[in-house]
ROFI-366037 format. One record per residue: x, y, z of N, C-alpha, C in turn. Coordinates in steps of 0.02 Angstrom, whole numbers, plus 50000, padded with zeros to 5 digits. Each point is the difference from the previous one (the first is absolute). Layout:
! residues N
XYZXYZXYZ;...
This chain:
! residues 453
485255101049629500254993750039499754994749964;500494996149986499864992749979500164994450038;499554997550049500054993550051500104994149956;500494996150027500394994949978499804993150061;499624995249967499874996850064500744994249990;500304999249943500594996050009500465003649942;500705000850016500365005249949500004999149942;499764993349977500074998849928499535003749961;499364999050031499365004349961500275005349954;499645002349975500125007049941499455003149975;499755005250014499545003749987500155005649943;499784998849938500365004749918499725007450032;500565005649998499765006049997500445004449953;499665003649963500205003649943500544994849951;499824994249998500624995049962500564998750043;500155001550062500594998550043499594995550059;500454993150028499604994450064500405005550047;499165000550031500165002550072500024994250063;500605000550002500264994450058500704999950033;499934996050023500874998250049500474998749935;499774997849966500504996649964500025004749929;499845005749984500075005149949500655000749961;500235001750042501105000449994500184994250020;500284999049939500424993749993500794999449993;500435000250056500695003750001500364992749946;500675003849971500234993849938500634998750034;500245004450064500675000750013500174999050097;500284999350012499985002250084500005006050009;500085003649970500165008450014499195002050009;499704999249964499185000150010499594999750020;500244993750061499374995950029499905007850064;499394999150023499885007350054499924995050061;500325001350039499624997550058499425006450029;499984993250041499265003850055500195001650037;499775005650037500035002350069499634995150042;500114999950048499784996750063499685003650049;499304999650034499535004950030499624996450065;500235004150067499794996850044499905005250039;500175001250073500015007350014500545004549985;500404996649973500565002749962499985000349928;500615003149968499794997949911500894998950000;500064992949955500764999750013500194998449914;500445003049983500015000649940500825000349964;500054997749962500694999449961500345006449980;499245004949983500315005049944500215005450064;499995001150051500385003350091500574998350006;500465003850025500604999150044499724999050067;499415000550013499784998350070499594993249971;500134994550043499564994049972499575000550039;499665004150036499415000550037499855005450018;499595001749980499525008549996499235000150018;499955005950017498995000750014499734997549952;499475001149979499484998649927499865006749995;500175002849942499905009749992498934999050003;500265007050022498915001150005499724999349926;500294999649942499744999349937499864991449992;500624996150014499754996149994499584995750035;499835001350070499794997550047499145001149987;500065007949973499115000249997499864997849932;500384996749973499984997049912499544992150033;500474996650046499914994550023499425000150019;499735004150048499405001950036499425000649954;500195003549948499475001549929499904992449992;500494995049970499754996549974499664993450032;500305000650065499644994650051499225002649999;499735005850020499555002850007499454996749928;500325001249954499594997949933499924993849992;500674995750006499814995050015499344996050036;500115004850078499384993650031499315004849974;500025005149983499045001049988500104997249921;500414995749958499674998249984499814992750001;500594996450033499524992850041499575000950027;499815006450035499414999450037499195001849958;500265001649943499455002749958499434998649994;500014992250013499304997350011500044995150058;500045002750060500024998750070499284998050024;499545005949976499135000750029499824993249979;500234996049937499604995649948500104994550026;500875000150021500054991550008500194999650078;499795004750054499984998350060500554999450030;500675003349967500454999550050500725006449965;500215001250037500455006250002500944997650022;500245002549975500634999149998500305005850031;500484999850039500445005850060500604999449975;500395007749998500614999049974500454998550082;500364996350025500015000750064500825003949992;500814997449960500335006450002500464994649924;500365004249976500465000049949500554996350029;500254994150012500664994550029500495004049974;500094999649921500435003149970499965001349925;500545001949963499745000449939500815003249959;499774999249919500605002249965499795004949947;500445003049971499845006149962500585001149953;499725001149937500565003649942499795004549964;500515000549943499485003749975500595000049910;499564999249942500474998849946499575004049937;500415000049952499765002849951499215000849986;499484995050013499314998749979499735004450074;500215000250054499425001350060500404995550056;499535001750037500384999050086499444995249997;500544993450055499844994050020499945000150073;499444994850034499855000450060499804992950007;500314997950064499844992750007499875001550089;499604997050023499745000650075499504995250029;500374998050052499894994350049499535001250059;499374999049989499485003150032499524994950055;500125002250054499764995350031499325003950018;499474995949994499095001649989499704995450047;499475003250024499454996350045499474998949952;499654993549994499284999349954499494999050078;499355003249972499684999750038499394998749968;499634993850025499384997449961499445003250048;499635001549985499325003750058499224996149968;500134996049952499404997550001499964991749990;499474998050027500154991350012500395000050052;500514994149993500464996350031500475006650005;500135003150053500335007850030500884995349986;500385005349959500724996449995500535006950018;500534999150056500345005749978500814995349989;500135003149939500764996049988500625003049992;500605000950041500525003749949500274996249950;500205005249933500274996949952500605003150005;500504996449930500735006249992499744998749939;500205005449965500044999549914500565005149964;500195000349952500135001649961499625002249935;500215009049994499755004749952500445001049935;500064998449959500615003549937499515006249968;500325005449979499645005749983500505003949957;499765002149954500385004449934499785005349986;500345005150002499475007449976500505001949955;499715003449951500495000549936499925008849992;500415001649982500425007850010499175005449956;499684997949965499625001149946499834995449953;499545003849958499794995049937500465002249950;500174996949946500314999549951499825005249945;500295002749960499935004549935500424996949947;499694997849941500564997049953499775005049936;500515000549965500215006449949500364997249951;499684998449934500434996349931500205006149977;500605002549974500225004849945500624995449945;499615001849976500694999449916500225004549970;500865002150016500235005849974499745005350039;499835000750072499575004650026499555001750008;499494997349976499405001049955499684994250046;499375002350051499534996750033499584993549937;499824995750034499714995549946499355003750031;499354999349930499314999550021499834995450061;499624998250039499664995450052500494996450028;500805003749998500304996750037500005001250077;499705004150018499875001350086499394993450030;500144996950024499554996050058499975002350075;499584996050022500045001250067499094993850031;500584995950010499834994150028499925000150080;499354996950026499735002250077499994995450024;500054998750078499944993150001499325000050040;499604995149961499255001450054499784993450045;500624999650027499934994950066499825004150050;499484997550028499845003450083500314997150048;499975002850063500524997050039499514994350029;499105000849986499584995350021500074994949951;500065001349943500164994049963500624995750016;500625003250012500474997150031499974994350071;499745003750042499654994250060499644997749982;499434998049945499524996550009500184993849992;500474997749998500084992850004500264998250075;499845004650041500314999450068500775004950014;500165002550053500615001850015500584992349993;500335004049947500704994150008499834994350031;499504997749966499894992249997499914999150100;499495005150019500044999650068499414995550028;500094992250008499624996450026500054999150078;499555001750035500185000050074499684993450005;500284997650008500074992150026500404997950061;499804999450033500274997050062500344992549986;500034995249969500414995149973500575001249986;499665007349926500684999149961500655000350028;500534997349936500935002350026500005005649985;500445003050047500235005649970500515000349943;500085000549943500475000849944500635002250013;500025002850027500725003350025500344995950063;499675001750043500324996350065500064990949988;499724998249950499824993450004500644996349953;500435005649986500564998849935500554996050052;500554994549990500534996550038500585004249965;500285003550052500815003249965500664996450016;500254995849953500454996949984500795003050011;500205002450072500755004549971500434996249986;500425001049971500474997049973500765003350025;500375000750030500464999850016500724997450004;500515003349959500754998249972500235002650073;500684994950014500254998850076500644996949969;500555004150030500734998350003500235002450051;500044997850058500445001750089499565004750011;500285007450036499635002050050499414999350022;500304996350065499404995250044499695005150048;500375005050026499695003550048499285003749959;500255003449947499695003849960499234995649986;500204994149980499544995249972499604998650091;500344997950056499625001850043499305002150019;500365008849978499565005950008499234998749933;500204997649959499414998949940499664994150039;500324996650018499524994750021499375001150081;500425004250024499555001250045499495006449992;500225003149946499295004449955499604994849969;500064995349959499664995549969499504999350067;500364995650043499494996150062499505005250007;500315005850024499535005750026499355000349973;500295002449936499635001849956499424996249952;500244993249979499724994449969499594994650036;500684998550049499644989950025499575003550062;500075005350032499685001850072499415003649984;499845003749955499275000549969499694996549945;500214995049987499554993449955500125003749931;500435005349960500145002249950499994993149940;499655001649923500084992549970500725000849969;500364997750026500855002849980500324991850003;500515000849945500624992650002500605003449999;500454998850037500675001649975500434993549961;500435001249961500484995649959500595004649992;500614997150045500565003550025500554995349940;500145004249931500304997549994500935000250003;500304994450033500535003050048500884996649961;500235002750000500775000949971500264997750054;500774999249997500684999150030500095008749992;500355001050061500365006349987500744999049999;500365002949956500795000350004500344999050073;499935004550044500355000750048499534998950073;499665000249993499325000850076499884992549985;500074997050043499764991650038499215000950056;499505002449946499445000250025499344994249975;500394997849943499574995349976499524995150032;500274995750051499614995050016499645005050078;500125006150014499855004350063499395000849965;500005002749939499255002849956499734993549998;500054995649981499574994750011499584998550053;500544998050053499535002050073499575001450016;500105007549991499625006450020499365000649949;500034997849927499284996449995499724994550027;500454995750016499674994550035499595001850035;500335002850049499755001850081499185005749979;500115002249954499205005149987499654994449972;500034997749941499654993750001499714995650034;500514997850067499714996850040499405004550065;500355003549987499385006450074499165002249936;500305000449952499365000549958499814995349949;499684993450028500024994049955499775000549940;499505003149984499685002249935500175003549970;500605005250023500345002749936500424996349932;499735005849960500314998449936500745001749991;500364996950036500765003049996500424994849957;500425002649962500124992949947500995002949978;500274995250020500915000249952500054999349941;500365001849959500114998349958500945002149971;500244992850033500895000949994500245000549916;500325004650005500225001349945500904999949978;500394997249962500644999150003500085004849951;500705003350027500415005249951500075006950038;500235005149937499995008950021499335002549984;499915001350081499485003649984499755005949959;499244998849984499775004349908499415001050051;499805006350004499385001550014499554997549949;500265002149939499364997649931500084991050007;500294997549990499974995150005499734996550060;500135003550051499574997150084499194999749989;499895006749962499335001649969499774994549978;500164999249937499804996149944499884992950018;500494995450049499754995550029499484999550045;500135005350038499095001150055499604998649957;499835003649930499485001949972499734993249982;500714994849969499864993049982499644996050046;499975001850051499784994950052499075002350025;499935006049969499205000250010499805000049923;499174999650025499465000549945499845006949966;499684997349960499955008249929499605004550049;499464996550025499665005050035500045003250064;500924999550018499885002350069500475006149994;499535004450044500255007450021500914999750028;500385002349958500584999050018500225009750060;500444998350031500305004750040500734999649995;500505005249950500654997750000499965006150058;500594998150063500245002450057500765000150011;500055004950018500954998050030499995001250068;500434996950028499974998050092500265007050032;499995005749952500165006950056499205002249998;499564998649954499415003450023499464999250068;499855004550019499435000450046499325001149965;499374996150024499455001449981499374999250062;499415001249960499465000250067499324996749949;499385000250054499594997049959499735002349939;500235008150020499545006349946500394998149951;500564997549970500395000149959499814993349962;499874994850047499834993849967499425000049963;499555004050014499205000949989500095005149933;500555005150001500125001749928500194996949933;500454995350030500424994849956499294996149948;499484998050047499564996749968499515003849977;499925005050026499635007049945500175000749947;500585001849988500365003849951500274994949963;500084992549985500204994149970499424999349975;499854998749912499294997949967500324994649958;499784993849980500194995049992499895000249913;500595001649953500015001049946499995007549995;499815003350040499855007149962500525005250039;500284998650052500365003950048500404997450049;500865003249994500434998450048500125004750036;500234999450065500015006150052500934999550026;500065007149969500735001550029499935005350049;500024998050066499965005850060500665002149996;499975006550028500435004150003500244999150077;500674997950011499974999850087500435005950017;499965001250072500255002950032500755001050031;500355003449985500914995650008500205004450069;500314999150039500165000450053500635003350008;500205004650012500635003950012500524996150045;500665002050032500344997650038499645001350065;499664997150032499785002650058500565002150050;500354997050014500905004850025500405005349990;499405001349923500205007949995499595005650020;499234995749981499325005449985499815000650079;499984993050023499575001450072500555001050068;499965004050036500134998650063499994995050049;499404994950017499814994850019499804996449947;500434996549961499994998249959499834992750006;500184996750078499584993050005499344999450028;499565006450023499434999549993499425002549947;500465000649937499555004249947499504996749986;499445001949982499324995549956500334999349942;499794992249978500284999949941499655001449927;499354999850023499525005049954499955007750009;500375000150028500125010449991500245002649934;499265001749933500205003749966500065007350005;500775003849969500005007150002500714999549956;500395006949988500325002249956500564999350039;500174998550049500414999450064500204991950005;499764996049994500054992950015499984996549953;499875001949948500034995649910499955004049954;499664994649939499755003249927499904994749975;499565002649955499704993649946500294997549955;500024992449988500644997749947499684998549963;499715007949946499755000649940500224996949954;500534998250001500664995049940500024994350023;499644995950054500254991650014499334998449983;499984992149964499474996849959499864993650026;500434998650069500094992850000499694999250040;499475003850054499494999150031499294998249954;499484994649978499674999249966499544993949998;499365003949983499464993350019499534999049932;500104993750001499604997249922499734992550011;499754996849945499734995049994500614993949969;499964995950004500584993149955499965002649915;499214999550012499825000249922500325006649958;500015004750028500235006449968500675001550025;500414994950034500705002349994500184995249946;499604993549983500364999649952499805000249928;499395004950003499785002849928500565005649994;500045002450051500595006549994500694997649954;500054993350049500745000249978500554996550032;499905003550075500274996650033500675004350011;500464998850062500535003450023500694996149945;500435003649971500494999349967500564997350045;499874993149996500684995350039500644999150004;500165005349927500685000949988500355007450054;499545003550041500185005650037500314995650059;500615003050022500374994650045500025007350048;499924998750083500455004150052499465007450010;499965006050019499755002950036499715001549941;499225002350007499335006749955500194997549937;499785002249949499805002049921499324995049989;499824995450031499624992649971499185003350032;500055003850039499365004950015499755005649949;500515002049972500005006549948499804996449942;500464994749990499894996749924499024998050010;499894995850057499334996949989499615006250016;499905008650012499545002150002499805001949925;500805001149980499935001949922499534996149956;500094993550017499654994149973499215001150008;499775002050069499354998750021499665008449951;500365004249986499895007249974499804996249917;500504997149970499894997649937499314997649970;499724994550062499664996150006499075003150009;499664994950005499235004749974499894999050080;500384996850046499925000650087499835008750013;499735000950055500015007550027500314999750055;500415005849990500435000950070499555004750052;500074998450054499705004450068500555002550035;500265005450006500575001750045499835006250019;500254997750085499835005050042500445000550059;499765003850041500575001050065499674996550051;500224995450037499554995950069500515001750049;499605003650038500275002550055500224992750075;499654996249973499994992350038500524996549974;500344999349962500434997849971500805004150024;500394996150039500445005150006500924993150011;500345006249955500774996549993500525003050055;499944992350045500335002150067500765000149987;500355006850007500665001349982500544993950019;500324998649945500684996550009500505003449966;500514999150038500685002049947500094996849933;500145003049945500064998249928500674997949987;499994994250002500814999049957499974996549920;500615004349984499805001049928500594993249966;499974996349952500454994950001500265002749925;500695001850006500545000849939499944994849947;499594996150004500004994549959499475000149946;499715006050012499115001549975500125005549917;499614999049970500045003249951500035006550001;500395004549964499855008250012499325002550009;499324997049955499505002950010499844997350077;500084995850014499864995650072500105003850065;500855003149966500405001450064499635005550014;499945004749949499975005750008499255000950035;499694997049958499164999150051500094999250081;500324994950004500054996450066500355009050034;500525003249985500405005150038499545005550001;499535000949933499445002750017499454999450072;499904995150014499634997450039500355001150083;500424998849981500665001250052499915006350035;500195005649952499955006850016499335002550029;499314999849955499465001550022500064995750073;500024994950032499704995850058500245005850059;500755004549975500305002150055499655005650060;499675004549963499505004950036499725003949927;499275005650059499955003449928500445006350017;499665005849932500335006650004500025003250062;499215000350013500335002650082500425000550066;500054992149992500504997650055500755002949961;500104997249956500515001149978500315006449996;499395005949990500335006649997500045001650054;499724998750045499934999750075500804995850041;500134995349955500754999150035500655004649955;499965000149978500295005149945500275006950029;499405001850006500065006950040500145000250061;499974995250050500074998850059500814996950017;500344999549939500704996850001500395005149932;500365003050049500465006349962500534996849968;500354993650036500304998349940499834996949935;499554998350001499464997449909500125009049971;499755003050053500035005749936500605003049973;500344999850057500985001249985500174995549924;499734993149992500384996249981499695001849922;499145001050015499795000549926500085006649963;500515006650049500005004249998500745002049928;500324995150046500764997249988499884997249918;499524994150017500214995949935499615004849950;499555004550003499805004849947500615004749981;500375000650022500435004549991500504998049960;500264993950022500494995049978499615001249893;499504997050006499744997349946499815005849949;499905006950036500065006649974500515001149956;500714999550057500795001049977500214996349945;499714992549983500134995649975499575003549927;499574999249995499585003349951500445008049952;500065003650051500255005249978500904997949962;
């Protein structure tokens, strides 16, 4: 086990840097997403979006946590303090060609029992890397092994040395600011029409951010809609919310011309400062406080951009009997699917947005701008953190695909429209319960067979 206080720290082991950045993808297909762990496991690699944590993984996590806590408390008697584990709030896990990586968000209790007694709850991230095994290198020339080519390089860094500087820079100071929760998230929301959906988004924003005193700001980049005359209503709705919450940082950026998501986000970025943490969001997204914490924790200035994989709902009228009373954040194989090929929801710093190259402003209409941007990040020196997030949900709406789209965009749009109808289990049930569908399918297959003959 290698314990890393920050994901960029490297420990040389058998000639290969042991860390969370050992593997560098060169294309979007090579990006390895993280599984999200809480009471269940949320994985893109399984047809079931939420599954139980298998016993082997659970035992491995327990072993890791025990070893971490034992190392923290190795010198407790001399220092007159002890750190206790309260719970693992959530975690991430992935496996690549170098080993298994784990990130844990731990709730700890620090107890000082000498001098001025202190009991303080703290929350810290633990970054861990497990190599599969040591590496053995053999050099051969024309099939013959060269003398002295075999090597075995050992890691002489003990856990005591790793933790000697203090566990994850864990300074138990009552007055210290939390480096995660202290970050202000700047929501950037492109919008054209869709007044009722925007009402729902603002209600969600008010409940999660304004009522709870979250450090957030909202910038609405507003376009006129071709057919929906809700532009003035939208502005009035925002003004009402600003009047209700006098200190709320909510701004409107009116834009003329045809709606373009890439252009809207780029103009929104231009209004922010270089070190601002930005969250590119759509009006269909519902979120919770937990999602905000992970946005802050997983986005690192100059180092890492967070591409969360949102859970996308199926048509509730198809998959739920009492669809009006459904739970928005219900994650299961009947309710929806992970939108693993969607890259439009992203959090990053403005400085990194400019460094990577920003959006391609020549892209118009639905889609493709996010895929292009994701490819730019893959080819940059900034790390991608991509993981399923159960607290970011794309609420269902009917997808309309304009005939004016390019062939690539139209194919992407039609594919998304088909994906959001229902899952395989629901579609199979509908087919088998309706004999007319089966008869039609058999007749069509017979016609195709006869035509081929």
